[in-house]
C-alpha positions as CSV (number, residue, x, y, z in Angstrom):
1,M,256.6,19.7,-40.2
2,N,259.6,20.5,-38.1
3,I,260.6,17.6,-35.9
4,K,262.7,18.4,-32.8
5,N,264.8,16.0,-30.8
6,M,262.7,14.4,-28.0
7,D,262.8,12.2,-25.0
8,L,260.5,9.1,-25.5
9,L,259.2,6.8,-22.8
10,F,259.4,3.1,-23.5
11,Y,257.9,0.3,-21.5
12,E,260.0,-2.8,-21.3
13,E,258.5,-6.1,-20.2
14,G,260.3,-7.8,-17.4
15,A,263.0,-5.1,-16.9
16,S,264.2,-4.8,-13.4
17,S,266.2,-1.6,-13.0
18,G,264.6,-0.8,-9.7
19,S,265.4,2.9,-10.1
20,A,262.4,4.1,-12.0
21,P,258.8,3.7,-10.9
22,A,257.1,1.0,-12.8
23,P,253.6,1.5,-14.3
24,S,252.8,-2.1,-13.4
25,Q,254.6,-5.0,-11.7
26,D,256.2,-6.4,-14.8
27,K,257.1,-3.2,-16.7
28,D,259.8,-0.5,-16.1
29,I,260.0,2.9,-17.7
30,L,263.0,3.5,-19.9
31,I,263.8,7.0,-21.2
32,K,265.6,7.1,-24.5
33,R,266.8,10.3,-26.3
34,V,265.8,10.2,-29.9
35,I,267.9,12.6,-32.1
36,F,266.5,13.5,-35.6
37,D,268.5,14.8,-38.5
38,E,268.0,18.5,-38.9
39,N,268.3,18.1,-42.7
40,T,264.6,17.3,-43.5
41,E,265.6,16.0,-46.9
42,I,267.2,13.0,-45.2
43,N,264.5,10.8,-43.8
44,D,265.8,7.2,-44.2
45,G,265.7,6.6,-40.4
46,E,269.3,5.5,-40.3
47,K,271.1,6.0,-37.0
48,L,274.0,8.4,-37.0
49,P,277.1,6.1,-36.9
50,V,278.9,7.6,-33.9
51,H,280.4,5.6,-31.1
52,D,277.9,4.8,-28.3
53,S,280.1,6.5,-25.7
54,I,279.5,9.9,-27.4
55,K,276.5,11.9,-26.2
56,L,274.8,13.1,-29.4
57,I,273.1,16.5,-29.0
58,R,272.1,17.4,-32.5
59,Y,273.3,16.9,-36.1
60,R,272.7,17.9,-39.7
61,T,273.6,15.8,-42.7
62,I,275.5,17.7,-45.3
63,K,275.4,15.0,-48.0
64,K,274.5,11.3,-48.1
65,N,274.8,8.9,-50.9
66,S,274.1,5.4,-49.8
67,G,274.6,4.0,-53.3
68,L,278.2,5.2,-53.5
69,G,278.6,4.8,-49.7
70,W,279.4,8.3,-48.5
71,W,277.8,10.3,-45.7
72,S,278.9,13.6,-44.2
73,A,277.4,15.6,-41.3
74,I,278.0,18.4,-38.8
75,V,277.5,17.0,-35.3
76,L,277.1,18.8,-31.9
77,L,278.2,16.2,-29.3
78,E,279.5,15.8,-25.8
79,D,282.6,13.7,-25.2
80,H,284.3,13.4,-21.8
81,K,281.9,16.1,-20.5
82,R,283.0,18.6,-23.1
83,R,280.9,19.9,-26.0
84,E,282.3,20.1,-29.4
85,I,281.2,20.5,-33.0
86,C,282.6,17.9,-35.4
87,F,282.6,17.5,-39.1
88,Y,282.3,13.7,-39.9
89,R,282.6,11.8,-43.1
90,W,281.8,8.1,-43.2
91,K,282.4,5.5,-45.9
92,K,280.2,2.4,-46.1
93,R,282.3,-0.8,-46.0
94,N,280.8,-4.3,-45.8
95,K,277.3,-2.8,-45.3
96,E,278.4,-0.7,-42.2
97,W,279.3,2.9,-41.9
98,K,282.9,3.5,-40.9
99,R,284.4,6.8,-40.0
100,D,286.7,8.2,-42.7
101,K,287.3,11.7,-41.4
102,K,286.6,13.8,-38.3
103,L,287.4,17.5,-37.7
104,H,286.9,18.9,-34.2
105,I,285.9,22.4,-33.4
106,R,286.1,23.0,-29.6
107,S,285.7,26.7,-29.3
108,K,284.6,29.9,-31.2
109,Q,288.2,30.9,-31.4
110,E,289.1,27.7,-33.1
111,W,286.2,28.1,-35.5
112,N,287.2,31.7,-36.3
113,S,290.8,30.5,-37.0
114,L,289.5,27.9,-39.5
115,K,287.1,30.4,-41.1
116,E,289.8,33.0,-41.5
117,A,292.1,30.4,-43.1
118,V,289.4,29.2,-45.6
119,E,287.8,32.5,-46.6
120,P,290.7,33.8,-48.8
121,F,290.4,30.7,-50.9
122,L,286.7,31.1,-51.6
123,N,287.2,33.7,-54.3
124,E,289.1,31.0,-56.3
125,L,286.1,28.8,-56.5
126,G,283.8,28.9,-59.6
């Protein structure tokens, strides 16, 4: 089963936003974007540990080892109204994921430069 990202409707008791039509007098409609990991082998339901101010569009876990406390992913996001692809690596410290590394790719030109720099080294791998 291929699950896509989706918008879900939630009904919250006693919310009073006033901007959305309420299904009844004591409930408001809340719309929350739910983003699923595109790596279907990862299904632990853990929320991607990015800052709340970042608009998450989609992501794919590369590797996750909760026992050793490492998680890496490629993330398409929007920050300050600009889209970018980021490589993230997190380390679990005191039972919380903390960002260890982040690499931004903000354009196809930037990606091509990185790719051109890395490709000559690939032949030296086993």
